[in-house]
N, C-alpha and C positions, 0 to 999 in steps of 0.2 A: 504493498499501501503504499501510494507518495505522500508525503507530510509537506509537498512543497507547494501545495494551493492552499491559501488560506485568502481571507476578507479580514475586516477589523474592522471592531464593534467597542464599544463604550462600556466599561465596566466600574459604578462609583460606588460610595457608600449610602447610608443615609444621611450624612449630613450633608449631601448637595441637595438637598427635599427642604433648608433650615426655612422657615419664613422669617422675617425680617428682623421681629423682635427676638426670634431663638436665636439670629445669626449676631445680632449684638449682645447677648447678655453673653453667649459664647465665647467672646471674644473680651468680657470684662471677667469671665472664668479665669482665664488663659492669662490676662494682666493680674491678678490676684497672685495665681500661683507663678509668675515669673516673681512676683515682688517676696514670696513665701508668706503671703497674706492667708494664714491657714484659715481664719474666724470667715473671712469677707467671702471668700472662696466655697465652704461649706454653704453659707448662705445665699450665695448667687445660685450655686449648684441645684439647692433645694428648688432655688423661684424658676429655674428651667427646666425641672422636671416636672413642675408645677403645670408649666406653661404648654410642653410637647404634650403632655398628659390631656389637658383639655382642647386639643388642636388634633384628639384621633378619629374625629368624625370629620377632617377638614380634606379637600380632592387636593394632594399638592401639587406642587409647580416646581420641575427639576430646574435648578439653574444650569442656562445653557453654556454661563460660562466655566461649568465643570466639565463640559464635553472639551478636551483638552488633551494634547497629544501623551501627555504621561498616567492619562486614564485609557489608552485605545491597547485593545486586547487581541490576540489572533486567535480567528475562529476556522479552522481546519475544513476543507471542502468535508460537506456531509450530505442525507438527506435533505438538513433542513435547508442549508443554503444551496442545495439544486431545487425545492422547492418556491423558495423563495424570490432564484432569479438572482442571489448575489453573485457580481460579477469579482474573480481571483483582483488581489492587491487593491481594492477598492474600499471607501469607508463606509459605514452604512451606520442610519438611527432607529433599523425596524426594530432591532434587538438590544433590549440594555440589559446588563447584567447588575442585581443592588447589593451589596454586602451590609449585611446588620451590623449595627452600632448603636442603635434606638430601638427597645423595642417598642414603643406606644407608635415611631415614626413608619415603622415595620407595619403594624396594627392597620396606621394609617393606607399604608401600598396597598395592602390586599387589599381590604375593604372596598376601598373607592378609587381604587388607580390613579393614576397621577397623569398631569401632562407636560406638554413640552413644545414650546412653540408652538400652542393653541393643536395641539395633535394629544387626543388619549393614546394613555398606553395601559395594559389590563396586565394581570399576572399572567404567564406562561406554564411555567415549571419549572425543577429544581432536581439535579440529578443527584446521586449518593455522593460523589464527589464533592459539587458544589454545596449541599446540608453541611457535610463535613465542617466546611468553611462560610456555612450563616449568608450565604448566596443564592440568591432568588431572581430566576431570569423573565422578564417584561417584554411584552412586546405590543408594538404600535398596533391598535383596537382595529382599525383600517387594515392593515396586514394579517391581523388574523381572524379576520370575516373573509378574508379573502383563501386564507389557505388554511384553514383546519380539517376541513371536511375532508382534502389531503391528506395534513399532517397524522389526521384521525381514522382514516379509511372509512367516510362516511357515517361515522359513530357522533353522536353529540352528548353532552354533558345531561340531556333532558332524555335520553334514551337508555345511561347507563341508570341514571336516578330512578327510572321507570321500573327496572331489573329489582329481584328479590331473591334471596335465599331462604330455606327453610332453615330455621336450627334446629336442634334435636329437642327444643321445649317446643315446635313447631311455632316457632318466632320469626314471624318475615322481619327478613333483615334486609333494607334497600340499598342499592348503589356498588360503592367498593370501596377498596380500603383507599384510602386517599395516597398517601405516598408513595404506593407500589403503582397507582395512576400517574403519580409525579413523575415517579422512575419510567416506568414503562412511555410515557410522553417524551420524554426525553432521551431517549434512541437515538433520534430522529438527529440529536448534535453531534454522534458518536463520529470522529473520524472515520469517512468511509469510501470506497470508489462504488462508480454506479457498476452492479452489476447488469452488464448491456444481453447478454443473451439468456436471462432468465426467463421462463415460460410459464406463467401462473394457472394455466392448464392444463399442465402436466406435472401439475404439483397434489398433495393431498396432504390430510392431516388426522393422526391415528392416535388410539390410547398408547398410554406409555405404559411397559415393560414392569413392574412391581412384584418384587416376593418379599417373601420373609427369610431371615436367615435367622437358624438356631445359634447361639456363641454365645460366652461368658463379656462381662460387662461389666464397668466399673459404673452403677445408676448413681450419679449424683443429684439427689433432693434439694430442686429450687425453693423447698417452704422450709425445713427442720437443717437445711446443709448437711445432710450427713452422706456418707460415700458405702455402697453395700456392691460389693461381687456377687452377681448372679448369675443365671443361665436365661436366657431370655430368646423370645421371638423379638427379631427386631427388621421394621418393615424396610427397604432399601428400593428406590424408585431407579432402576439401573439405566433407563434412558433420560432422566431430568436434565434438560434441556438441550438433546443431544438428537440428530434426524440424519439419515442418509440421503445422499446421492450417487446416480451412475457415475461409473470411473471413466466410463466415454465423456461425462461432460465436465468432471475432474476429478484426477488422480490424487489430490492436497487435498488435506482437510482446512477448512476455512469457517469463518464468525461470520453471520447471515444478522441480517436486519432488513426487515419489513415493517409496516406499521403494525405495531402490536404484537411483533414477531422476531423473537430475538433466541440467538443457539449456536451450536455448533451442528455441521452439517461436513461427517464423516463417507467418504467414498466407502460404498459397498455393493457389489454385483449383482442388487436384489431380483434381478432380473437372470439372472443363471440359476438363484434356489429356485422359485418357482416352477412348477413344473403344469401340466396339463390340469391336474386336478386339483392343485390348490392358489390358482392365478390370483382367485377372488380376496378382498381384505373390505373391510367394513369400517367407516372412517368414525369420528369423535360423534359426528350428528346420527348416524346409523344406517348412512348409505354405503350402498354395495361399488368395487371397483376393479375393474376386471386390470391389472398391472399390466400385462402385455397389450390389451386393447385398447387399455385407455391410455398407450406410452406414458406411463408414470416414469417422471424424473428424479423426484423428488421427493422423501415423505419426511415432511415434520410430524414432530410429537406433540402432544398437546401441551407439555411443559412448556414447552416454546411457542404457542400461540396464547400469550397474554389475556388477551380481553374475548377468547374462544363464547365463552356463556351470554356474552352482548350480540351474536350475528344467530340467525335463523339458521344455519349452516353453510358450508364452507364455500357453495355457490354461491351463495348473498354476496359474502367477504369478498371473491372472486368477480364478481360485478360490479362491486363500488372500488375495487380498486382499479377495473379499468374505467369507470366511469369519471372519479376523481384524480385518473393523471398520476395515480400511486410508482412507487415504482423499487425494488429490491435493491441491496446496495452489499456489499464485503467488505470483509476488513479483518487482521491477521490471521493470513493465507501463512500457509505450513512453507519453511522454509527450503531453497534445495538444497543446503546443508543445516543438520541443527547447530542452533547453540552449543557448545560446550555444558558439560557441568559444573555448576558451581554453588558450595556452599554458601549459610551466612551464619551468624553469631546465632541465629535461634536452635537452627540444625546443629549447632556444633555447643552449643552450654548444654545440651540434656545429655551429652555423652560424657557422664560424669566419671564411668568406670574407662579411664583411656591412661595409658604407660606417657613416658617423656619420649620414651624410642617408635611408640605407635603414633604418637602426634607427629612428630618429628619427620615420619614416612610419608604420613599422611600430606603433609605441605609443602614437599621437598620437588614435586611439578612443578609448583607454582614458585618455587624461590627458585628454580632452574630458568623457570621463561622470565623472572625478572633481572638473571644474571645474562641471559639472551638480548633482554628488550634494551639494555645498557650499553649494549657495547656492536650489535649490529643491526646497521641501516635498515635494513628489510624490516626487521619487529620493530624499530622508532616507528618506521611510515604506520604498521599494523598498527601501532598504539595509538597513533594520531587518527585511525582509520581510513586512512590513503591506500583502500583494498581496492580488487577486482568486483564491478557488480554495477549496477544501474547506478548511472549518476547522478537522477532526480533524487535518490537517497541521500546523498553527501552533500557538504555542505561546499561555498566555493573553495575555501581552500583543503578541504579535504581531496575533491576533485582536481586540483593544479598541481598537488604533493603527488598523486597518481602519476599524472603527465609530466609533470618533473622535479624527479625527486631529490634534483640540486638545492631545492628550496630547503631543505634541513641546515644549510648553513645560514638561511636567515637568521636575525637576530630574535624576530618576530616569534618565525617557528621553534627557534632555541627557545625563547619564552614559555610556548605552548607547549613544548616535548617536556619541560621542566615539570609543569602546572600538572600534566599527564601522571606524569612520573610519581608527583608528590602525591596526586591522589589517587594511584595504583597502591602505594605503601600505607594508607590512610586505610583501604580496602582490606585489604591482608589483615593488618592488624583486627581488624574486627568481624575476623571469620570467611569473607568472601573469599573463600579457597577453590583452587580450579583441581576438579578430580575426573577418573574417568567417566565416561555416560553423554548423556543426552540430556537435553530439557528441550520438552514435546507436549503435543495435547494429550489429555486424558481421555478415551472412550468407553464402552463397554464393550461384551462380547457381541456383535451384531448377530453373527452367527445365531446366539439363541435369542435376538428378539425376533428374528425372520422365525424360527421354529415355533416360538410362542402369535407370533402378529398373521401368519402362511396358514402353518398347519393348526394352530390352537392348541399346541402342546402349553398348559400353564405351568408345567414343572421340565421345563425343556436342560438338555443336558450342554449343550454347547460347546465350541471348541478349547474351552480353559479350566483347569479343573481346580477346586479351593486352595489358593496358598503358589498360584500359576501365572505371570502378566504374558503378555507377547510384546517386542517392539525388535521391529525388523530391523534398526539401527545399531543393538545391542545382540554380542556374539551367540547362539544357541546354547541353552542349557546352561550360560551362568547364571550365579547367583546375584541380586540387584537388590539395591536400599531405593523405593521409591519415597521422595521427601516432597514436601510442597508447602510454602508461605501462605499467610503464616503458622510456623510450627510453634505450637504454644507447650503443648504437653508433650511425653515421647512418642514421638508421631513417626517412625522408623518402619517402613514395612517392606520388612524382607522376603523377598519371593523369587521366584525360580523362572527366568521367562525360557519362555519355550515358542520356538520360533524352527517350521519345518515346509514343506511343501502345500501341506493343506492352510496352516496358517498364512504363507504367501499367498494362495489361492483368493482367500476373503479377507485377510486382512491389507487393503492396497495401501495406505496411506502411512505415515511413519510414526502415527499416532502410539501411543503405550494399551493397549486393551486388556481390560481388568475381566478375571471369569466373575459370574451372578451367583457362584458358590461362596463367596469370598466378601468379609467384612471389611473390605480395604477403604473404602469411601468413608466408613464412621471413624477407622485411623484417621484417613489424610483430612477429614473434613473436608470434601471436593463435591462438586457436579461438575456434569458432562458438559456441559454452555460454553466452553472455549477453556477451563482451568487449564494450568498447565503446572507439570511437576517436572523435577530433576530424579531420571534415572541412572545410576552410577553402580557401575559394576565393580568400581576401585575394591581390589581386596583389603586392602587394609579397614577400610571404610566400613564395608559387608560385617567383617570379623568383629570390631570394634562396637556395631551398632545390632550386631544379633546380642553379644553381652549383654548389651544394655539394656537391650528389651526382653529381658529372660522374665516370665510372672508378667509381664505387664500386657494391660488389653486395653480394647478402645475405652472412651469414656460415654458416655449415653445420659441424655437427659429426656423430659419432658417439656419440649418444646412449644409454645402459646402459635396459635393460627390467629391474622391480624383479620377485627373487624370491620364489614362492609357499614361506609352511612353514605350518604348521598354528599354528593358535589356540591359546597356552596364556596363563597368567599370564607365564608367564619369557620367551615370545615378545615380548609385547606391554611387557614391562618391559626388555629389550635395545632393541626398534626404537624407542621411545618415547625412552631415554636417548641413544640414536646421533641422533634427528631437534632432541633439545632443544639437542646442539651446533652446531648451524646457525644461522649470521649472515651474510647476506645484503645486511643494511645496510650493514656495511664494506667489503663489495665494490661496491655502488654509490659507496658517498662516495670508495673510492679511483679509480673513474673517474671521478668528477668531477674528484678530484685533477688525474687527465693531462690532460683536454680545456683544462682551466685553468691547466696549468702555461707556464713561459716557451718550454720544449722538448718538443715533441708528438710520440709518439713511435706512431702510428695502430698500428702492430700491435701494441704494449702494450693497448690499448684491446682490441682483436679477441680477446686472449689471456684479459683480463679479463672480458669477457662471457661467452666459452665456461666460463670456474670457475664464475660465478653461475648459469649456466642450471644446471651440475650440481650444485654446492649447493644449489640447489631443490628439483634431484629426489634428493638427495643419503639424503634419509629413506625413500625408499620404494627406489631403487636399490641400498643400503647401497654405494657408491660415490662416488670422490672422487680427481681426477686428483691425482698428484704434482709437484708442481714440480721440473723439474730444476735442476742447481743455478747455472748462465748465469743461467737466467731470473732467480731468487732477487737474483743479483749486477742484474739490471736494473732491477728494482723497488726495489732497497735504498735508492734515494735518494727516492724517494715514500713511504716509510713514516713518516716524521718527517714529512714536508708538513704543512702548516698547510692547513686547507678556504681555499676564495677567499673574499673581503671580503662575499659578496652571503651567504653560510651564514650570517652572525652573524644576518640574519631569516629565513632558512628554519627555523631551528633556534631560536627566541626562547625556546621557554619550557623552563624546566627542570625534570629528573624530579622529583617531589617528594620523593625518598630524596637527589636531589642540593642542593636549597634545605635539607633537614632537614642537611647536612652542611657546611651553608655552601660548598659548592663554587661557583667561578665559572664562568660562562658561557663557553663551548668558543670559545678564541682562534681566529681567522681570520688569516690571509695581510693582509698591511699592504694599501692599495687602489694597486698600484703597476704592475700589468698593465693590458693593454686588451683584457682579456677582454670576449666578448660580454656577457654577465648584470652584469659588476662596471660596464659605463658605464650600466645603467639607472637609476642613481640621481638623477643627476646631470640627468635627464629630466624626474623629478617632485619639483619643487618646492614643500616643506609648503606648505599653503593652509588656510586658519583658516571655520570652519562658519561664515556668517552666519544666527548664530541670529535675527536682526533680519526678515528673510525669514520668518519663522515669525510672530513677533509681527505683525508687519502684518499676516498672513492671518486668524489665530484668536484665541481667546477662551478661554480654560481655565476649566471650574469645574469642582472636583472632587468637588462633591455630585450632579452625573451616575454617579458610580459608586460610590452610595451606594442604598440601599431604603430607608431613611430615617434623620434626626436622631435619637441616642438620649438619654437621660438619662443624666448622670453619675453614676451611684450606684455601690455597693459592689462588683457586679458586672463594670461598665464598668472599674474601677480594677483588678481582680483579671486581666483579660484583658490589659490594659497590662503589667504589673507581668512577668506570668509570658509575655508577648511578649518585653519585654525581657531578660529572665532565658534564656530557650530562643535569640534572636536572637545576645546574644553569646557561648552556647555553641556555637551551630551546629557553627561549621567545626571543634570539637575533636570533636564529635557523628560528623559527616560525614570525618572524619582520610582513613579508610580507603577512602572508595568513591571507584570509578571512572569518570568519565562518558564515558569513552571510546566505549563502546556504547549511549549514549543521546543522542533526538535535542535537549533541552533539558532544561533545571534542571528544570521541572515536575516532571520525572517521578525527580528522586533519592529515595532512602526517607526523607533526613532532614527533607523539606519533607511528606511526608507524616505521620511522625513530630510534627512541630511542628502541623500540623493536628487530629490527633486529641488531642492535648497542650490542646490550648487550648478544643476541643469537650468535654474533661469540664469547664470553667468554665461555658459555655452552650452547650446541645446544638445551637444554631440559629445555621447557620454563615452567615447573612443579618449577624444577631446580629453577631457575632464581626467580621464582615465590616466593617460601620457603622464597629463602632467604631475599629480599625486604620486605616480610611481617615483618621477624621477625624483622629486623631492623628499621623498621619504626612504628612498633606497641610494641614490645618488648624495643627498645632503643630509640630513640626519641619519640616514640607518639605525632608526628606532626599534626598540626593541618592541614596541606596540603600536602594533599596526591594526586592529582589528574592527576602525571608523572604516576603510578602506578596503577588507576583505568584503564586509559587511553590504557595503553600500554600491562598491562597482567589482565585488569580486567575479562576476558573470562576466563580464568585459575579460577581466585578465585571463579566465578560463579560455574565451573563444580566441584572443591573443596567442597564447599558448597551443592551442590545434593549430592553428595557421603559420606562426613560427616553426611550430618542429611538428610541419608533417611528415616527414622523411622519416623520422622515430618512431610515430604512433602506425595505428591504424582504428579507424571509427565505424561504428555503425550505421551503415546506411540509411537506417531507417528511425531511430534516434538520437545520432551521433553520442552515442558513451561510447570512451576511448576501450576499446577492448584488446587491445596491444600497444604493449610501452617498450621501451628501452629493456626493461628489467623483465619483460615475459614477453621477448620477443620472440615472433616462429614463424613459418614459411607456407604456411597452410592459406589456402582459397577463401578464407570464412568473410564471408561480407557482415553478417549482424549479433549482435550479442546474444547470449540465452534466449532471453525473454521475447523479441522481437522476432529469433529465428523459429521459434515456435508458431506464431503468429506468422509469419510468414508459409511456415511447410501446411501448417493447416489454410490456408487462402488460396495456395498452387492445388489442395489434395481437392478442395471445393472446387475451382474450377477442372481439375483433370475429371471429376464424378460430372459436371455438368458437361463437357463436352463428351463425354461417352454416353451422356443420356441423350444428348442433340445426336451424336451421332445414328445412336439406335434408334430415336425417334426417328429419323432421315430416313434409314434405312427401312423403316417399317410403312413409310411415308412410300414411299418408291416400290417394295412392295404390292402395295394394294392397287397404287397408279398401274405398276403395271398388269395385276390380274385384271382389273376393268376395262383396261386396252384391249384384253385377250378374248376373242369371238367366239 
């Protein structure tokens, strides 16, 4: 998925909606705070609160002056941007994000909406990530009215509110779980690519495959906080979030998005599974389908179709989908080469029984990689991301380094390399260790699913037995440790990897498939809607994990269900405020304290893990367990306990507000205990980057970055002066911008602004780039050139492609460099791997079309010949 296409929108906080009186009061409060007049500050703060509380029913106005460049954020291409027709790199006011600092103002905004430049705005949605940061998305009312039937695939709030379910007490509950509804609606804003070849008429929705597994668990009671080991039937929905797609449509697993549809599609040849007598399948509405006759290519499951109960049948959904011009999207497609397996501190800290020798062996591969990285120019380029592959997935500097590795001698690149190496060291100090294995999607045994779906077998056998998994990327019969983040309790699933001719035939993708007889989903707490797991066959890790998992069984709790209620401004306000109060980070940190304490109580870890799961669901279920007094007493010693020493590196950067308030970094426990992760730092001595190995291999010429030498005239100097002014002021301009959702700094709005400002002086970007390159490389030769690379790096890439044409080979379709001086080959390849597949597919279609036309022409000639015969 390309993350280089984005539009810009504004993100403000609730202070942007102050009335004039509120704004004046706030200024007076700030003055009192500066003058350290605590009494006056308290008095004014009380008056301020009374004023904003009194204005709760007022329709507020967004101050247009708050829509500045430092409040711009990027929104990647998505179903939302495509539906609204938002064009790449442009700024829009159709959608505005509001961060809540004052609940009274939030109440007003939800109840009444707000206005901007005379236009009304209404509350739209809030994703799970936005809820965690107290953010809500609003949309221009006019835009919402024109787009809502497309975004909601024909549903309306009135129709949803008219639907009801009967409870066990035969009570009618109308509507929907509000925060679930908002989360499902927010799916349209996920970064996705258009699924152009999706044909909804060749898809169906079927029941999920659920069984009960009789297994031993530690049952954690959420009322009295007791932990009891018991053997019980545990319900498991094996296909939770997972569907199937024919391999002829995709040989890779990928995540899919349609209106109200979300999940993972895994390639499985279900057309080969069915025979003449089991081709018929019944969908969730009771309609029968002939898989072969109806040419079904995609099988969705009920768990993927989030709002299924609000449609009469799948045919109605398909009709509304087409009527309102809805579309399907894809994201997070399985990689050609899977990412390598890496551990994190949570996975390591639960390995409490590990010797110094074993830990040293476990980190040896990472230590060797670091030694190679600081001495080998090839590995330096890899560390900076200058690797082979699609250029659209790389920033401008990475593309240029791949074309022209001599750039490693640039002081700016040296600075970047030092930063990357320092970041790498911080990561290994906090347990981000490379081990043998891979990182991939997790999926169920789809053969067993088809036995259930097509053969009607409610207790299928499948291809995998209890204790087995199948991942084609891991050697057959290897013992593996399956791991998933977050990893709170002891969650190392040791399994045997089964790969044979049968599994290769049916399990097409590189996903790891799990057995339906195995409670592994209760150990790793995963769904199959796109969750990924680390699958490691590292012998040291497996041996240590097996030892630490002796006597450990899965945790189990009686999770609550989310109640339905009618959608209204009031219900949205109430549910969002309840969700804003959640904080799973605190719970995760508490568990880290427990694992790294000198007196570990595993039962407390089990209880805190239970609380974590209820905290995650609290926004939807409106339920949080209440701690008994004796449990509060047991946790009391850990409340004031500092985080373990390694957290000094895990939480390395302060938040912007903490830096502004000159807050010190988080304090940690002294390095006194022998907890597993704390022992890592001694095993990784700091090493220096050997830049001499680069200078011995390469000679750098900055003129390769230019199109031509420019005359130093008035325009030349005007560009330089403006660049210096903008570069000095850029941190002030971009102070409010958050790079958390941006792939690289090339996409920050501030650099688009700087580029446009410089092009006001001279409209030719090649001219401006030449001026800046000559100044920054031949003049100051600064170690800091981020503004150049993020504002005009695309022009430098084009210059390099032209100037070094004799030593590179480019894809004739997309322009990606497929061969360079480091990777030179004599083959006649014209396209990169992705474009090659597209071209081959187009040629195949053309051959088939020509073949059909030839046969049709032959048939016509034969008919004509027969008709002419007397």
